[in-house]
VMD Tcl script that builds the backbone (N, CA, C; Angstrom):
set m [mol new atoms 309]
animate dup $m
set s [atomselect $m all]
$s set {name element resname resid chain x y z} {
  {N N MET 1 A -9.314 -2.962 12.412}
  {CA C MET 1 A -8.048 -3.645 12.443}
  {C C MET 1 A -6.635 -3.122 12.285}
  {N N TYR 2 A -5.778 -3.385 13.279}
  {CA C TYR 2 A -4.513 -2.740 13.199}
  {C C TYR 2 A -3.376 -3.870 13.475}
  {N N ALA 3 A -2.077 -3.625 13.437}
  {CA C ALA 3 A -1.117 -4.516 13.649}
  {C C ALA 3 A 0.045 -3.547 13.841}
  {N N VAL 4 A 1.101 -4.236 14.666}
  {CA C VAL 4 A 2.068 -3.583 15.330}
  {C C VAL 4 A 3.253 -4.183 14.392}
  {N N ILE 5 A 4.060 -3.623 13.546}
  {CA C ILE 5 A 5.261 -4.205 12.809}
  {C C ILE 5 A 6.527 -3.643 13.164}
  {N N LYS 6 A 7.481 -4.393 12.588}
  {CA C LYS 6 A 8.922 -4.087 13.030}
  {C C LYS 6 A 9.608 -3.753 11.792}
  {N N ALA 7 A 10.145 -2.520 11.462}
  {CA C ALA 7 A 10.964 -1.917 10.332}
  {C C ALA 7 A 12.247 -1.421 10.997}
  {N N GLY 8 A 13.248 -1.738 10.401}
  {CA C GLY 8 A 14.279 -0.823 10.708}
  {C C GLY 8 A 14.667 -0.753 12.210}
  {N N GLY 9 A 14.393 -1.690 13.204}
  {CA C GLY 9 A 14.684 -1.835 14.480}
  {C C GLY 9 A 13.584 -0.878 15.321}
  {N N LYS 10 A 12.841 -0.243 14.601}
  {CA C LYS 10 A 11.659 0.431 15.456}
  {C C LYS 10 A 10.252 -0.111 15.002}
  {N N GLN 11 A 9.278 0.100 15.871}
  {CA C GLN 11 A 8.044 -0.538 16.245}
  {C C GLN 11 A 6.988 0.443 15.619}
  {N N TYR 12 A 5.964 0.113 14.604}
  {CA C TYR 12 A 4.887 1.161 14.450}
  {C C TYR 12 A 3.546 0.403 14.493}
  {N N ARG 13 A 2.426 1.108 14.763}
  {CA C ARG 13 A 1.104 0.481 14.629}
  {C C ARG 13 A 0.340 0.841 13.460}
  {N N VAL 14 A 0.168 0.241 12.804}
  {CA C VAL 14 A -0.557 0.576 11.276}
  {C C VAL 14 A -1.747 -0.135 11.074}
  {N N SER 15 A -2.590 0.342 10.364}
  {CA C SER 15 A -3.752 0.074 10.028}
  {C C SER 15 A -3.903 0.160 8.470}
  {N N PRO 16 A -4.749 -0.371 7.966}
  {CA C PRO 16 A -4.970 -0.377 6.380}
  {C C PRO 16 A -5.521 1.209 5.940}
  {N N GLY 17 A -4.804 1.657 5.047}
  {CA C GLY 17 A -5.123 3.223 4.603}
  {C C GLY 17 A -4.069 3.889 5.047}
  {N N GLN 18 A -3.359 3.682 6.079}
  {CA C GLN 18 A -2.562 4.766 6.670}
  {C C GLN 18 A -1.381 5.320 6.080}
  {N N ASN 19 A -0.740 6.047 5.950}
  {CA C ASN 19 A 0.712 6.708 5.702}
  {C C ASN 19 A 1.682 6.496 6.901}
  {N N VAL 20 A 2.610 6.005 6.734}
  {CA C VAL 20 A 3.643 5.888 7.640}
  {C C VAL 20 A 5.070 5.937 7.122}
  {N N LYS 21 A 5.900 6.772 7.936}
  {CA C LYS 21 A 7.379 6.804 7.426}
  {C C LYS 21 A 8.011 5.800 8.182}
  {N N ILE 22 A 8.678 4.906 7.663}
  {CA C ILE 22 A 9.656 3.901 8.061}
  {C C ILE 22 A 11.050 4.166 7.652}
  {N N GLU 23 A 11.913 3.350 8.342}
  {CA C GLU 23 A 13.618 3.504 7.857}
  {C C GLU 23 A 13.640 3.168 6.405}
  {N N GLN 24 A 14.450 3.429 5.805}
  {CA C GLN 24 A 14.728 3.604 4.184}
  {C C GLN 24 A 14.704 1.981 3.708}
  {N N VAL 25 A 13.687 1.792 3.002}
  {CA C VAL 25 A 13.768 0.593 2.132}
  {C C VAL 25 A 14.203 0.403 0.718}
  {N N GLN 26 A 14.855 -0.202 0.242}
  {CA C GLN 26 A 15.134 -0.352 -1.109}
  {C C GLN 26 A 14.431 -0.701 -2.092}
  {N N ALA 27 A 13.435 0.239 -2.518}
  {CA C ALA 27 A 12.347 -0.173 -3.235}
  {C C ALA 27 A 12.026 0.990 -4.125}
  {N N ASP 28 A 11.558 0.936 -5.169}
  {CA C ASP 28 A 10.900 1.985 -6.203}
  {C C ASP 28 A 9.625 2.487 -5.585}
  {N N VAL 29 A 9.208 3.728 -5.996}
  {CA C VAL 29 A 8.122 4.413 -5.919}
  {C C VAL 29 A 7.173 3.613 -6.640}
  {N N GLY 30 A 6.131 3.408 -6.107}
  {CA C GLY 30 A 4.907 2.492 -6.757}
  {C C GLY 30 A 5.126 0.925 -6.415}
  {N N ALA 31 A 6.328 0.628 -5.904}
  {CA C ALA 31 A 6.423 -0.679 -5.874}
  {C C ALA 31 A 5.723 -1.329 -4.393}
  {N N THR 32 A 5.128 -2.394 -4.603}
  {CA C THR 32 A 4.552 -3.037 -3.484}
  {C C THR 32 A 5.632 -4.137 -2.482}
  {N N ILE 33 A 5.609 -3.809 -1.274}
  {CA C ILE 33 A 6.451 -4.364 -0.532}
  {C C ILE 33 A 5.724 -5.416 0.641}
  {N N GLU 34 A 6.126 -6.310 1.031}
  {CA C GLU 34 A 5.621 -7.147 2.399}
  {C C GLU 34 A 6.584 -7.337 3.322}
  {N N ILE 35 A 5.882 -6.975 4.695}
  {CA C ILE 35 A 6.574 -7.042 5.693}
  {C C ILE 35 A 6.565 -8.106 6.747}
  {N N ALA 36 A 6.962 -8.896 6.589}
  {CA C ALA 36 A 6.800 -10.375 7.668}
  {C C ALA 36 A 7.054 -10.025 8.981}
  {N N ASP 37 A 7.657 -9.274 9.389}
  {CA C ASP 37 A 7.918 -8.832 11.063}
  {C C ASP 37 A 6.787 -8.011 11.548}
  {N N VAL 38 A 5.601 -8.886 11.813}
  {CA C VAL 38 A 4.560 -8.785 12.379}
  {C C VAL 38 A 4.475 -8.796 14.020}
  {N N LEU 39 A 4.439 -8.036 14.919}
  {CA C LEU 39 A 4.559 -8.386 16.302}
  {C C LEU 39 A 3.236 -8.735 16.760}
  {N N MET 40 A 1.943 -8.033 16.561}
  {CA C MET 40 A 0.832 -8.036 17.067}
  {C C MET 40 A -0.220 -7.974 16.186}
  {N N VAL 41 A -1.313 -8.491 16.233}
  {CA C VAL 41 A -2.534 -8.126 15.146}
  {C C VAL 41 A -3.613 -8.143 15.977}
  {N N ALA 42 A -4.705 -7.035 15.826}
  {CA C ALA 42 A -5.705 -6.953 16.513}
  {C C ALA 42 A -6.884 -6.769 15.675}
  {N N ASP 43 A -8.144 -7.398 15.703}
  {CA C ASP 43 A -9.165 -7.238 14.994}
  {C C ASP 43 A -10.200 -7.500 15.823}
  {N N GLY 44 A -10.945 -6.040 16.465}
  {CA C GLY 44 A -11.748 -5.867 17.392}
  {C C GLY 44 A -11.302 -6.663 18.746}
  {N N ASP 45 A -12.280 -7.715 19.362}
  {CA C ASP 45 A -11.583 -8.126 20.611}
  {C C ASP 45 A -10.677 -9.235 20.428}
  {N N LYS 46 A -10.328 -9.692 19.064}
  {CA C LYS 46 A -9.460 -10.640 18.908}
  {C C LYS 46 A -8.196 -10.342 18.731}
  {N N VAL 47 A -6.901 -10.472 19.578}
  {CA C VAL 47 A -5.699 -10.062 19.820}
  {C C VAL 47 A -4.638 -11.177 19.514}
  {N N LYS 48 A -3.859 -11.319 18.530}
  {CA C LYS 48 A -2.783 -12.239 18.430}
  {C C LYS 48 A -1.519 -11.647 18.838}
  {N N VAL 49 A -0.793 -12.005 19.697}
  {CA C VAL 49 A 0.686 -11.459 20.120}
  {C C VAL 49 A 1.323 -12.550 19.841}
  {N N GLY 50 A 2.678 -12.205 18.836}
  {CA C GLY 50 A 3.606 -13.151 18.521}
  {C C GLY 50 A 4.825 -13.476 19.596}
  {N N THR 51 A 5.380 -14.437 19.513}
  {CA C THR 51 A 6.683 -14.885 20.222}
  {C C THR 51 A 8.099 -15.346 19.226}
  {N N PRO 52 A 8.840 -13.997 18.732}
  {CA C PRO 52 A 8.394 -12.745 18.624}
  {C C PRO 52 A 7.476 -12.287 17.706}
  {N N THR 53 A 7.244 -12.977 16.467}
  {CA C THR 53 A 6.490 -12.845 15.606}
  {C C THR 53 A 4.987 -13.552 15.502}
  {N N VAL 54 A 4.182 -12.901 14.752}
  {CA C VAL 54 A 2.930 -13.914 14.240}
  {C C VAL 54 A 3.134 -14.616 13.198}
  {N N SER 55 A 2.888 -15.885 13.226}
  {CA C SER 55 A 3.386 -16.612 12.039}
  {C C SER 55 A 2.109 -16.530 10.967}
  {N N GLY 56 A 2.416 -16.662 9.660}
  {CA C GLY 56 A 1.408 -16.327 8.927}
  {C C GLY 56 A 0.645 -15.177 8.446}
  {N N VAL 57 A 1.453 -14.020 9.216}
  {CA C VAL 57 A 0.690 -12.916 8.957}
  {C C VAL 57 A 1.585 -11.898 8.466}
  {N N LYS 58 A 1.248 -11.423 7.259}
  {CA C LYS 58 A 2.189 -10.263 6.406}
  {C C LYS 58 A 1.312 -8.940 6.407}
  {N N VAL 59 A 2.074 -7.662 6.314}
  {CA C VAL 59 A 1.203 -6.583 5.662}
  {C C VAL 59 A 2.018 -6.290 4.621}
  {N N SER 60 A 0.929 -5.989 3.569}
  {CA C SER 60 A 1.483 -5.592 2.311}
  {C C SER 60 A 1.478 -3.781 2.119}
  {N N ALA 61 A 2.107 -3.145 1.361}
  {CA C ALA 61 A 2.099 -1.644 1.741}
  {C C ALA 61 A 2.873 -1.279 0.051}
  {N N THR 62 A 2.316 -0.188 -0.294}
  {CA C THR 62 A 2.920 0.592 -1.383}
  {C C THR 62 A 3.683 1.390 -1.084}
  {N N VAL 63 A 5.000 1.609 -1.631}
  {CA C VAL 63 A 5.920 2.781 -1.530}
  {C C VAL 63 A 5.210 4.150 -2.157}
  {N N VAL 64 A 5.244 5.281 -1.396}
  {CA C VAL 64 A 4.665 6.180 -1.880}
  {C C VAL 64 A 5.776 7.330 -2.237}
  {N N ALA 65 A 6.897 7.216 -1.200}
  {CA C ALA 65 A 7.926 8.446 -1.470}
  {C C ALA 65 A 9.043 7.938 -0.751}
  {N N HIS 66 A 10.284 8.778 -1.066}
  {CA C HIS 66 A 11.529 8.719 -0.166}
  {C C HIS 66 A 11.993 9.947 0.039}
  {N N GLY 67 A 12.636 10.155 1.195}
  {CA C GLY 67 A 12.911 11.657 1.561}
  {C C GLY 67 A 13.924 11.525 2.861}
  {N N ARG 68 A 14.071 12.640 3.646}
  {CA C ARG 68 A 14.967 12.928 4.406}
  {C C ARG 68 A 14.182 13.661 5.303}
  {N N GLY 69 A 14.381 13.217 6.545}
  {CA C GLY 69 A 13.973 13.981 7.923}
  {C C GLY 69 A 14.363 15.330 8.264}
  {N N PRO 70 A 13.944 15.844 9.402}
  {CA C PRO 70 A 14.581 17.064 9.638}
  {C C PRO 70 A 16.279 16.903 10.305}
  {N N LYS 71 A 16.711 17.810 10.260}
  {CA C LYS 71 A 17.934 17.866 10.764}
  {C C LYS 71 A 18.237 17.847 12.035}
  {N N VAL 72 A 18.946 16.913 12.765}
  {CA C VAL 72 A 19.305 16.794 14.117}
  {C C VAL 72 A 20.677 17.373 14.260}
  {N N ARG 73 A 20.882 18.288 15.341}
  {CA C ARG 73 A 22.234 18.991 15.674}
  {C C ARG 73 A 22.540 18.389 16.795}
  {N N ILE 74 A 23.918 17.859 16.661}
  {CA C ILE 74 A 24.608 17.129 17.666}
  {C C ILE 74 A 25.623 18.399 18.194}
  {N N PHE 75 A 25.999 18.611 19.489}
  {CA C PHE 75 A 26.683 19.680 20.173}
  {C C PHE 75 A 27.469 19.249 21.313}
  {N N LYS 76 A 28.749 18.951 21.242}
  {CA C LYS 76 A 29.543 18.446 22.063}
  {C C LYS 76 A 30.364 19.486 22.628}
  {N N MET 77 A 30.436 19.726 24.069}
  {CA C MET 77 A 31.294 20.741 24.529}
  {C C MET 77 A 31.906 20.356 26.001}
  {N N ARG 78 A 33.061 20.458 26.095}
  {CA C ARG 78 A 33.435 20.231 27.598}
  {C C ARG 78 A 33.903 21.598 28.108}
  {N N ARG 79 A 33.546 22.045 29.144}
  {CA C ARG 79 A 33.699 23.468 29.777}
  {C C ARG 79 A 35.248 23.505 29.968}
  {N N ARG 80 A 35.758 24.679 29.811}
  {CA C ARG 80 A 36.945 24.920 30.413}
  {C C ARG 80 A 38.252 24.428 29.919}
  {N N LYS 81 A 37.674 23.585 28.453}
  {CA C LYS 81 A 38.588 22.594 27.853}
  {C C LYS 81 A 39.371 23.304 26.576}
  {N N HIS 82 A 38.252 24.306 26.046}
  {CA C HIS 82 A 38.263 24.679 24.720}
  {C C HIS 82 A 38.221 23.528 23.697}
  {N N TYR 83 A 37.177 22.864 24.041}
  {CA C TYR 83 A 36.555 21.887 23.178}
  {C C TYR 83 A 35.294 22.321 22.564}
  {N N GLN 84 A 34.893 22.277 21.564}
  {CA C GLN 84 A 33.688 22.433 20.949}
  {C C GLN 84 A 33.501 21.478 19.694}
  {N N LYS 85 A 32.465 20.731 19.530}
  {CA C LYS 85 A 32.197 19.924 18.356}
  {C C LYS 85 A 30.677 20.026 17.759}
  {N N THR 86 A 30.402 20.322 16.575}
  {CA C THR 86 A 29.360 20.562 16.203}
  {C C THR 86 A 28.832 19.471 14.847}
  {N N GLN 87 A 27.810 18.863 14.930}
  {CA C GLN 87 A 27.636 17.518 13.799}
  {C C GLN 87 A 26.126 17.934 13.713}
  {N N GLY 88 A 26.057 17.382 12.326}
  {CA C GLY 88 A 24.293 17.120 11.865}
  {C C GLY 88 A 24.338 16.026 11.260}
  {N N HIS 89 A 22.564 15.722 11.354}
  {CA C HIS 89 A 22.504 14.152 10.592}
  {C C HIS 89 A 21.124 14.530 9.990}
  {N N ARG 90 A 20.865 13.929 9.004}
  {CA C ARG 90 A 19.402 13.687 8.670}
  {C C ARG 90 A 19.004 12.234 8.134}
  {N N GLN 91 A 18.075 11.881 8.663}
  {CA C GLN 91 A 18.183 10.412 8.259}
  {C C GLN 91 A 16.999 10.226 7.325}
  {N N ASN 92 A 17.274 9.426 6.320}
  {CA C ASN 92 A 16.505 8.860 5.358}
  {C C ASN 92 A 15.300 7.945 5.565}
  {N N TYR 93 A 14.137 8.159 5.037}
  {CA C TYR 93 A 13.216 7.409 5.284}
  {C C TYR 93 A 12.202 7.080 3.929}
  {N N THR 94 A 11.466 6.346 4.156}
  {CA C THR 94 A 10.507 5.616 2.943}
  {C C THR 94 A 9.223 5.850 3.548}
  {N N GLU 95 A 8.101 6.593 2.800}
  {CA C GLU 95 A 6.765 6.679 3.252}
  {C C GLU 95 A 6.074 5.608 2.568}
  {N N ILE 96 A 5.558 4.791 3.261}
  {CA C ILE 96 A 4.440 3.521 2.840}
  {C C ILE 96 A 2.951 3.861 3.077}
  {N N ARG 97 A 2.138 3.374 1.935}
  {CA C ARG 97 A 0.771 3.479 2.277}
  {C C ARG 97 A 0.578 1.763 2.606}
  {N N VAL 98 A -0.224 1.506 3.891}
  {CA C VAL 98 A -0.484 0.191 4.403}
  {C C VAL 98 A -1.554 -0.211 3.289}
  {N N ASP 99 A -1.820 -1.458 2.445}
  {CA C ASP 99 A -2.772 -1.734 1.735}
  {C C ASP 99 A -3.588 -2.621 2.644}
  {N N ALA 100 A -2.973 -3.698 3.259}
  {CA C ALA 100 A -3.991 -4.535 3.801}
  {C C ALA 100 A -3.024 -5.636 4.910}
  {N N ILE 101 A -3.517 -6.044 5.659}
  {CA C ILE 101 A -3.114 -7.026 7.041}
  {C C ILE 101 A -3.436 -8.293 6.456}
  {N N ASN 102 A -2.629 -9.131 5.611}
  {CA C ASN 102 A -2.782 -10.540 5.315}
  {C C ASN 102 A -2.604 -11.485 6.088}
  {N N GLN 103 A -4.061 -12.472 6.822}
  {CA C GLN 103 A -3.745 -13.124 7.965}
  {C C GLN 103 A -3.819 -14.664 7.238}
}
mol reanalyze $m
mol bondsrecalc $m
mol representation Tube
mol addrep $m
């Protein structure tokens, strides 16, 4: 059994017992969260696709940790114009453990 959820503008394929790093969620470590934006649920041959979400289905997960991703370097340059600009960015994330897909 697996589901496709939407969190932070991105889509993730999750199954029970799996750890996933999603966009940062304001929740304490050890807290249980419910994700209601479920786009698709598959259980063997039975597949439910939402328009845009599947009604009545929620994914319950436990927050494992918060962290920051790897640094992304942004370098802009205009040749022959003496223009160079360097920036960096680290995206915050929340690691969750999917407990169950509630139908």
